[in-house]
N, C-alpha and C positions, 0 to 999 in steps of 0.2 A: 504494500500500500504506500502511496506517495504521501508526502506531508500535507499537501493541499486537501486531499480527501480526509485524512485523519483530523486535521484541524476543523474542517467543516463538521464532521461527526461529533467531535467533542464540544464544539460551540452549540450545536443543536441539543446535545444532551444537557449541557449546563443551562441553556435557556428553558428546556422542558422542566428542569428542577426549579428554576426561578418561577416559572408559570405556576407550578404547584404550590409554591409559597405564597402566591398572590391570589390565585383563583379560589373563591370560597372562603377567603380569610374573614373570620368574624370581625365585625366592626370594632369591638372592644380591643382586639389585638391590633387591627389595622391602625388605630389611632393611638395605641399605647407607646410609651417611651417618651423620655424627656426631649425637649428642644435642645439641640438642633437635629437629633437623630431618632425621631419616632419611626415606627415600623414602616409606615407608608413612604416616608422619605428615603429610607434605606432602599426600599424596593424601586422607587423611581430613580434614585441615584445610579444604581447598578444597571438598570434598564437603559438609561440615557447613555452612559459611558460604554456599555456593551455595543450599542449602535454606533456611537462616535468612532470607536476603535476599528470599525470595519471599513472606514473611508480612508482614501489616500492621505488626506490632510484634515486638520481641524476645520479649515476654511471650506473644504468641500463637503463637510458633513451636512446632509439633508435632514435637518431637524424635524422631529415629529410636529405636526401642525398645532398641537396643544402644548408644546414645550415651553416651560418657564425656567429660565436660567437658575433662579434661586431655589427651585425645587430639587435640582441636582446637587446643590451644595450641602455637605455634611460637616464641613470645617472651613475655616478661613486661614489662608496662608499669612495674611498680614495682621491677624488678630482683630479685624473689624467684626462688628456684630452681624450675625446672620439673621435676616428678617424672618419673622413668623408669617407663614402664608397659608392660604386655604389648601387643604390636602386634595390630592387626586383621589378618585374612587378606585376600588379594585377593578371595576369594569374598564375604566380609562387606561389603567396601567396594563391590563390584559390586552386591550386593543393595541397598545404600543408593542407589547411583547409579540403578539401575532404578526404585526407588521414586520418586525425584525426577523422573525422566523421565516417569513416568506422571502426575505431579501438576502439571507446569509449566503447561500450558495453563489448567487450572482455577484454579490459584492466581493467575496473572497476570490472568485474567478477573475475579477478585474484587477486585483492587486498584484504588484510586482513583488513576489516573495523574496527576491534577491536584493531588494532596495536596502541600502545601508541606513536609511532614515525612515522612521515610522510616520513622519509628518506631523507630529505633535510637539509644540514648543516646550512643553514641560518634560519631555523625554528626548532631548536633542541628540543623544548618541545611541538610541535604541533602534536596532534594525526592525524592519517591517515584520518578518516572520516571528521575531521574539515578542513583538507587541501582540500578535494573535495568541501566543501562549499566555502572555500576561492577561489578556482579556478573559480567557477561560479561568485563570487563577482568580481574577477579580470577581467574576460572577460567582465562582465557587466559595470565595471568602464570605461574601454577603449572603449567599444561600445558606451557608453554615450558621451564620449569625441569626438569620431569620428562622432557620430550622430549630435552633435551641430555644428561641422564644415560642415557637409553635409547640415544641415538646412540653415546655412549662405550662402551656395552655391546654394540654391533653391532645394535641394534634401531631401528626408526623408527616414525613415526606418520603416518597419512594426513591431509592437510589437508581440512577441511570448510568450504566457503564458506557453506552454509546447511543447514537441516534436510533430512534425507533422508526422502523420503516412501515 
């Protein structure tokens, strides 16, 4: 199996686990957690960046039509205050995840996996292929975070080893 096929499969598997953390999430859990990292915001943060990391550059990222920049922020590099904003619904975030799931293969097919630059200003020396691995790690990190919160609420998430066909 070549790298491109493998990274597509792992991205799909990670997004399926993310979707499971969002879909049917009880409102009490969806809104739980202190500012600036309530459950809903963690879900949106990882969804938005999972999408962004599939584009050649930050500037070329075709943002979701309902994207709000502040919704993706879970910390501030400069120590400034992160605004409290109206949460997305689980249905809205699921709509976004489904959009990404439909784009993954085509977006990865268009990327130059030998590019020495990932196209993101905050990772100036990271090669493109490595960013795709980082993307799966980032999704998995936050799925794990949300999974633990789900377990504490009596819910669970099914493990996915690869894409389900």
